[in-house]
C-alpha positions, 0 to 999 in steps of 0.5 A: 635531103642530100642533092647532087646536081646534074652535070653537063658538057655543053648541051650533053648530059654528063651525069644525072642528078642524085638525091638522098632523102631522110625522113625523121632520120630514116633514109627513104631514098638513097642516091636515087637518080633524078631523070629530069624536072618533075611533073605529073605523068610525064618524063621530062628531059634535062635541059642544060643549065648552070651549076646553081638553080633556085630551090622550089617546093611543091604544095599541090594547093594544100595548106603547108607549113615549112620550117628549118630549111637549111641549105649548105653547099657541100665540097665537090669530090670530082 
């Protein structure tokens, strides 16, 4: 997954977050805008935050195995 974090100017959203998701090498989401924190049946609004936040994985209570998660910061091109 490629992720671009949302950007803020003070309390105001300057640009939303974007993601590109690859599954077995096939793009399933390409530069899709993220509208805020994810939740079931709600559209949450962004709240201003710093440039970095923790990575959180959802499991929905089912057994999940996760391996080979690599996080690498890419160069900013602003």
